[in-house]
C-alpha positions as YAML, in Angstrom:
chain: A
units: angstrom
residues:
- id: 1
  name: MET
  ca: [118.73, 119.47, 73.59]
- id: 2
  name: ARG
  ca: [119.44, 121.45, 77.09]
- id: 3
  name: PRO
  ca: [121.08, 119.92, 79.26]
- id: 4
  name: LEU
  ca: [118.67, 118.60, 82.14]
- id: 5
  name: ALA
  ca: [120.10, 120.97, 84.48]
- id: 6
  name: LEU
  ca: [119.43, 123.89, 82.80]
- id: 7
  name: LEU
  ca: [115.75, 121.85, 82.13]
- id: 8
  name: LEU
  ca: [114.88, 121.90, 85.70]
- id: 9
  name: ALA
  ca: [116.33, 125.46, 86.76]
- id: 10
  name: VAL
  ca: [114.52, 127.48, 84.02]
- id: 11
  name: VAL
  ca: [110.55, 125.05, 84.68]
- id: 12
  name: LEU
  ca: [111.64, 125.93, 88.36]
- id: 13
  name: LEU
  ca: [112.55, 129.58, 87.73]
- id: 14
  name: ALA
  ca: [109.11, 129.88, 85.30]
- id: 15
  name: ALA
  ca: [106.59, 129.00, 87.82]
- id: 16
  name: CYS
  ca: [107.88, 127.94, 91.11]
- id: 17
  name: GLY
  ca: [110.87, 127.50, 94.20]
- id: 18
  name: VAL
  ca: [110.29, 126.72, 97.40]
- id: 19
  name: VAL
  ca: [108.78, 126.85, 99.84]
- id: 20
  name: ARG
  ca: [107.74, 129.85, 102.45]
- id: 21
  name: PRO
  ca: [104.17, 129.84, 102.36]
- id: 22
  name: PRO
  ca: [104.09, 133.52, 101.27]
- id: 23
  name: SER
  ca: [101.55, 134.59, 105.31]
- id: 24
  name: ARG
  ca: [105.04, 133.89, 107.46]
- id: 25
  name: ASN
  ca: [107.89, 136.56, 108.62]
- id: 26
  name: ALA
  ca: [110.74, 135.10, 106.67]
- id: 27
  name: GLN
  ca: [113.21, 135.59, 109.92]
- id: 28
  name: ALA
  ca: [110.21, 132.81, 111.98]
- id: 29
  name: ASP
  ca: [111.82, 130.66, 109.29]
- id: 30
  name: ASP
  ca: [113.36, 127.16, 110.80]
- id: 31
  name: PHE
  ca: [113.34, 123.85, 109.71]
- id: 32
  name: GLN
  ca: [111.11, 122.50, 112.70]
- id: 33
  name: ASP
  ca: [108.30, 125.37, 110.29]
- id: 34
  name: ASP
  ca: [109.35, 123.60, 107.54]
- id: 35
  name: LEU
  ca: [108.77, 120.33, 107.89]
- id: 36
  name: ALA
  ca: [104.97, 121.68, 108.92]
- id: 37
  name: ALA
  ca: [104.39, 123.39, 106.17]
- id: 38
  name: ALA
  ca: [104.96, 120.15, 104.13]
- id: 39
  name: ARG
  ca: [103.72, 118.24, 105.41]
- id: 40
  name: SER
  ca: [100.00, 120.52, 106.06]
- id: 41
  name: LEU
  ca: [99.99, 121.67, 103.02]
- id: 42
  name: THR
  ca: [101.01, 118.20, 100.57]
- id: 43
  name: GLU
  ca: [98.41, 116.68, 102.56]
- id: 44
  name: GLU
  ca: [95.99, 119.69, 101.76]
- id: 45
  name: PHE
  ca: [96.86, 119.38, 98.16]
- id: 46
  name: TRP
  ca: [96.74, 115.19, 97.87]
- id: 47
  name: LYS
  ca: [92.55, 116.07, 99.76]
- id: 48
  name: GLN
  ca: [91.82, 118.96, 96.79]
- id: 49
  name: GLN
  ca: [93.34, 116.14, 94.06]
- id: 50
  name: PHE
  ca: [90.95, 113.23, 95.98]
- id: 51
  name: GLN
  ca: [87.87, 115.84, 95.55]
- id: 52
  name: ALA
  ca: [88.19, 116.58, 91.74]
- id: 53
  name: MET
  ca: [88.30, 112.62, 91.35]
- id: 54
  name: GLY
  ca: [86.12, 111.85, 93.62]
- id: 55
  name: ARG
  ca: [87.25, 110.33, 96.29]
- id: 56
  name: THR
  ca: [88.08, 110.73, 99.70]
- id: 57
  name: TYR
  ca: [91.83, 111.29, 100.61]
- id: 58
  name: ARG
  ca: [92.48, 109.49, 103.80]
- id: 59
  name: PRO
  ca: [95.66, 111.27, 105.61]
- id: 60
  name: VAL
  ca: [97.57, 109.64, 107.03]
- id: 61
  name: ARG
  ca: [97.47, 107.97, 111.04]
- id: 62
  name: GLY
  ca: [101.22, 109.23, 111.95]
- id: 63
  name: PHE
  ca: [104.36, 111.72, 111.14]
- id: 64
  name: ILE
  ca: [107.12, 110.47, 113.05]
- id: 65
  name: GLY
  ca: [110.38, 111.74, 113.81]
- id: 66
  name: TYR
  ca: [111.95, 109.26, 115.36]
- id: 67
  name: SER
  ca: [116.33, 109.67, 116.14]
- id: 68
  name: GLY
  ca: [119.23, 107.21, 114.08]
- id: 69
  name: GLY
  ca: [118.08, 103.60, 115.00]
- id: 70
  name: ASP
  ca: [114.55, 104.28, 117.29]
- id: 71
  name: GLY
  ca: [112.09, 104.39, 114.66]
- id: 72
  name: PRO
  ca: [109.03, 102.47, 114.61]
- id: 73
  name: SER
  ca: [108.61, 99.39, 112.76]
- id: 74
  name: CYS
  ca: [107.46, 98.17, 110.00]
- id: 75
  name: ALA
  ca: [105.72, 95.53, 109.44]
- id: 76
  name: GLY
  ca: [108.95, 93.93, 111.45]
- id: 77
  name: GLN
  ca: [111.61, 95.67, 109.68]
- id: 78
  name: ARG
  ca: [113.24, 98.92, 112.04]
- id: 79
  name: ALA
  ca: [113.81, 101.90, 110.52]
- id: 80
  name: VAL
  ca: [117.16, 102.74, 110.13]
- id: 81
  name: PRO
  ca: [118.86, 106.17, 110.29]
- id: 82
  name: ASN
  ca: [118.81, 109.07, 107.62]
- id: 83
  name: ASN
  ca: [115.75, 107.75, 105.80]
- id: 84
  name: ALA
  ca: [112.48, 108.98, 105.33]
- id: 85
  name: PHE
  ca: [109.73, 105.98, 104.94]
- id: 86
  name: TYR
  ca: [106.10, 105.71, 104.62]
- id: 87
  name: CYS
  ca: [104.53, 102.67, 106.32]
- id: 88
  name: PRO
  ca: [101.32, 101.30, 104.46]
- id: 89
  name: TYR
  ca: [100.99, 98.86, 106.60]
- id: 90
  name: GLY
  ca: [100.46, 101.29, 109.79]
- id: 91
  name: HIS
  ca: [99.78, 104.24, 107.12]
- id: 92
  name: PHE
  ca: [102.09, 106.96, 108.55]
- id: 93
  name: ILE
  ca: [104.95, 108.49, 107.88]
- id: 94
  name: ALA
  ca: [108.52, 108.46, 109.77]
- id: 95
  name: TYR
  ca: [111.62, 110.55, 109.91]
- id: 96
  name: ASP
  ca: [115.09, 111.04, 110.82]
- id: 97
  name: ARG
  ca: [114.73, 114.19, 112.06]
- id: 98
  name: ASP
  ca: [118.89, 115.10, 112.98]
- id: 99
  name: TRP
  ca: [119.22, 113.71, 109.17]
- id: 100
  name: LEU
  ca: [116.40, 115.80, 107.78]
- id: 101
  name: GLU
  ca: [117.39, 118.87, 110.10]
- id: 102
  name: ALA
  ca: [121.31, 118.38, 108.48]
- id: 103
  name: LEU
  ca: [119.80, 118.48, 104.43]
- id: 104
  name: TRP
  ca: [117.55, 121.20, 105.52]
- id: 105
  name: ASN
  ca: [121.28, 123.45, 106.95]
- id: 106
  name: GLU
  ca: [123.36, 121.66, 103.82]
- id: 107
  name: LEU
  ca: [121.42, 122.59, 101.36]
- id: 108
  name: GLY
  ca: [117.89, 124.41, 102.23]
- id: 109
  name: ASP
  ca: [114.84, 124.37, 103.13]
- id: 110
  name: GLY
  ca: [114.18, 122.10, 98.87]
- id: 111
  name: SER
  ca: [115.65, 119.35, 100.33]
- id: 112
  name: THR
  ca: [112.00, 119.70, 103.26]
- id: 113
  name: PHE
  ca: [109.90, 120.33, 99.97]
- id: 114
  name: VAL
  ca: [111.61, 117.16, 97.89]
- id: 115
  name: ILE
  ca: [111.45, 114.74, 100.66]
- id: 116
  name: ILE
  ca: [108.16, 115.10, 102.49]
- id: 117
  name: PRO
  ca: [106.32, 114.89, 98.72]
- id: 118
  name: HIS
  ca: [108.24, 112.12, 97.66]
- id: 119
  name: GLU
  ca: [106.60, 110.22, 100.38]
- id: 120
  name: PHE
  ca: [103.26, 111.18, 100.63]
- id: 121
  name: GLY
  ca: [103.88, 110.40, 97.01]
- id: 122
  name: HIS
  ca: [103.77, 107.04, 98.41]
- id: 123
  name: ALA
  ca: [101.04, 108.32, 100.36]
- id: 124
  name: VAL
  ca: [98.74, 108.35, 97.14]
- id: 125
  name: GLN
  ca: [99.89, 105.15, 95.67]
- id: 126
  name: ALA
  ca: [98.62, 102.91, 98.14]
- id: 127
  name: GLN
  ca: [95.17, 104.95, 98.49]
- id: 128
  name: LEU
  ca: [94.91, 104.22, 94.77]
- id: 129
  name: GLU
  ca: [96.31, 101.05, 94.90]
- id: 130
  name: THR
  ca: [98.89, 101.63, 92.33]
- id: 131
  name: SER
  ca: [100.97, 98.24, 90.91]
- id: 132
  name: PHE
  ca: [103.95, 98.58, 89.54]
- id: 133
  name: SER
  ca: [106.40, 95.72, 88.21]
- id: 134
  name: TYR
  ca: [109.56, 97.25, 89.41]
- id: 135
  name: ASN
  ca: [110.62, 99.65, 93.13]
- id: 136
  name: ILE
  ca: [112.61, 102.39, 91.00]
- id: 137
  name: GLU
  ca: [108.44, 103.34, 88.81]
- id: 138
  name: ILE
  ca: [107.09, 103.07, 92.22]
- id: 139
  name: GLU
  ca: [110.44, 105.13, 94.04]
- id: 140
  name: LEU
  ca: [109.90, 108.05, 90.36]
- id: 141
  name: GLN
  ca: [106.22, 108.51, 90.37]
- id: 142
  name: ALA
  ca: [106.62, 109.17, 93.48]
- id: 143
  name: ASP
  ca: [109.02, 111.78, 92.51]
- id: 144
  name: CYS
  ca: [106.62, 113.43, 89.41]
- id: 145
  name: TYR
  ca: [104.73, 113.64, 92.85]
- id: 146
  name: ALA
  ca: [106.19, 115.66, 94.75]
- id: 147
  name: GLY
  ca: [106.83, 118.15, 91.36]
- id: 148
  name: GLY
  ca: [103.43, 118.00, 90.66]
- id: 149
  name: THR
  ca: [102.81, 118.84, 94.06]
- id: 150
  name: LEU
  ca: [105.12, 121.95, 94.77]
- id: 151
  name: SER
  ca: [103.46, 122.98, 90.70]
- id: 152
  name: GLY
  ca: [100.86, 123.18, 92.40]
- id: 153
  name: LEU
  ca: [101.31, 124.19, 96.16]
- id: 154
  name: VAL
  ca: [102.64, 127.47, 93.24]
- id: 155
  name: GLN
  ca: [100.25, 128.10, 91.00]
- id: 156
  name: ALA
  ca: [97.66, 128.13, 94.11]
- id: 157
  name: GLY
  ca: [99.76, 131.04, 96.25]
- id: 158
  name: ALA
  ca: [100.27, 128.28, 99.32]
- id: 159
  name: LEU
  ca: [103.92, 128.74, 97.82]
- id: 160
  name: ARG
  ca: [106.34, 131.13, 96.88]
- id: 161
  name: ALA
  ca: [109.80, 132.15, 94.96]
- id: 162
  name: GLU
  ca: [113.24, 132.40, 97.08]
- id: 163
  name: PRO
  ca: [116.18, 132.92, 95.16]
- id: 164
  name: GLY
  ca: [118.34, 129.86, 94.73]
- id: 165
  name: ASP
  ca: [115.74, 128.11, 95.45]
- id: 166
  name: ASP
  ca: [116.24, 126.14, 92.17]
- id: 167
  name: ASP
  ca: [119.05, 124.98, 92.41]
- id: 168
  name: GLU
  ca: [117.71, 123.80, 96.01]
- id: 169
  name: LEU
  ca: [116.21, 121.74, 94.23]
- id: 170
  name: MET
  ca: [118.06, 119.89, 91.52]
- id: 171
  name: ILE
  ca: [120.78, 119.16, 94.65]
- id: 172
  name: SER
  ca: [118.69, 117.62, 96.85]
- id: 173
  name: LEU
  ca: [117.62, 114.94, 94.13]
- id: 174
  name: ALA
  ca: [121.11, 114.28, 92.86]
- id: 175
  name: ALA
  ca: [122.34, 113.66, 95.75]
- id: 176
  name: ALA
  ca: [118.95, 110.92, 96.77]
- id: 177
  name: GLY
  ca: [120.20, 108.79, 93.76]
- id: 178
  name: ASP
  ca: [121.54, 106.03, 92.14]
- id: 179
  name: PRO
  ca: [124.84, 105.90, 91.48]
- id: 180
  name: GLU
  ca: [124.76, 103.70, 88.26]
- id: 181
  name: GLU
  ca: [120.88, 102.65, 86.29]
- id: 182
  name: ASP
  ca: [119.62, 99.08, 88.14]
- id: 183
  name: TRP
  ca: [116.32, 98.49, 87.63]
- id: 184
  name: PHE
  ca: [115.94, 95.43, 88.91]
- id: 185
  name: ASP
  ca: [116.93, 96.40, 92.07]
- id: 186
  name: PRO
  ca: [114.42, 95.98, 95.07]
- id: 187
  name: GLN
  ca: [116.23, 99.16, 96.55]
- id: 188
  name: ALA
  ca: [116.69, 100.86, 93.48]
- id: 189
  name: HIS
  ca: [115.30, 104.56, 93.20]
- id: 190
  name: GLY
  ca: [116.80, 105.95, 89.74]
- id: 191
  name: THR
  ca: [119.76, 107.49, 88.84]
- id: 192
  name: ALA
  ca: [120.16, 111.48, 89.70]
- id: 193
  name: GLU
  ca: [119.08, 112.22, 86.39]
- id: 194
  name: GLN
  ca: [116.11, 110.16, 86.34]
- id: 195
  name: ARG
  ca: [115.11, 111.79, 89.66]
- id: 196
  name: GLN
  ca: [114.77, 115.30, 87.91]
- id: 197
  name: GLN
  ca: [113.11, 114.24, 85.05]
- id: 198
  name: ALA
  ca: [110.73, 112.39, 86.95]
- id: 199
  name: PHE
  ca: [110.27, 115.77, 89.68]
- id: 200
  name: ALA
  ca: [109.79, 117.78, 86.47]
- id: 201
  name: ARG
  ca: [108.36, 116.30, 84.49]
- id: 202
  name: GLY
  ca: [105.55, 116.77, 87.45]
- id: 203
  name: TYR
  ca: [106.40, 120.24, 87.33]
- id: 204
  name: ARG
  ca: [106.02, 120.71, 84.13]
- id: 205
  name: GLN
  ca: [103.06, 118.83, 83.53]
- id: 206
  name: GLY
  ca: [100.97, 118.35, 87.46]
- id: 207
  name: VAL
  ca: [99.98, 114.89, 89.19]
- id: 208
  name: GLY
  ca: [98.21, 113.08, 85.88]
- id: 209
  name: ALA
  ca: [101.05, 113.16, 84.13]
- id: 210
  name: CYS
  ca: [103.25, 110.82, 86.94]
...
């Protein structure tokens, strides 16, 4: 069996990459451009997916950047630094802009195109009223949705590959992995390997496999 990192690299290099809409001048690309593109392209992708299911996708009501501890609360829980989250009660996504931009600078634009589609994956789960036994299942499905979203956008020509994009995606997923597997931890998101596997499944087979 191939090592997972190699498998994911082959999957991404075969079709994908991240991450610039072809119509944009690469020299004009910056964090805000990628952030706006990640939101708009992801929502357009899910709008089309819901239409194909005979349903109507509800765009998020807010896409809120914050800094440190000044983020919006969700059901009485305050936003924390270095985080991005979906709040089902207000149907909004919030993100620590300083943290996300630091990741963009350190890891590349792949980080933005993993994190933002992942959070929109949670918005989709809420609309589909998907139920799970463990938090880790919620998070891994959102990773799978992120992979399926990127795959769909690449196939549609909305995104194109650039050298090094596969490394950026793998590093971003690995950096967010739990140090060890614990299905009963209510905060568990999955190990680096589990998150990469979930993302790769979505990328290879589409969101229907998630």
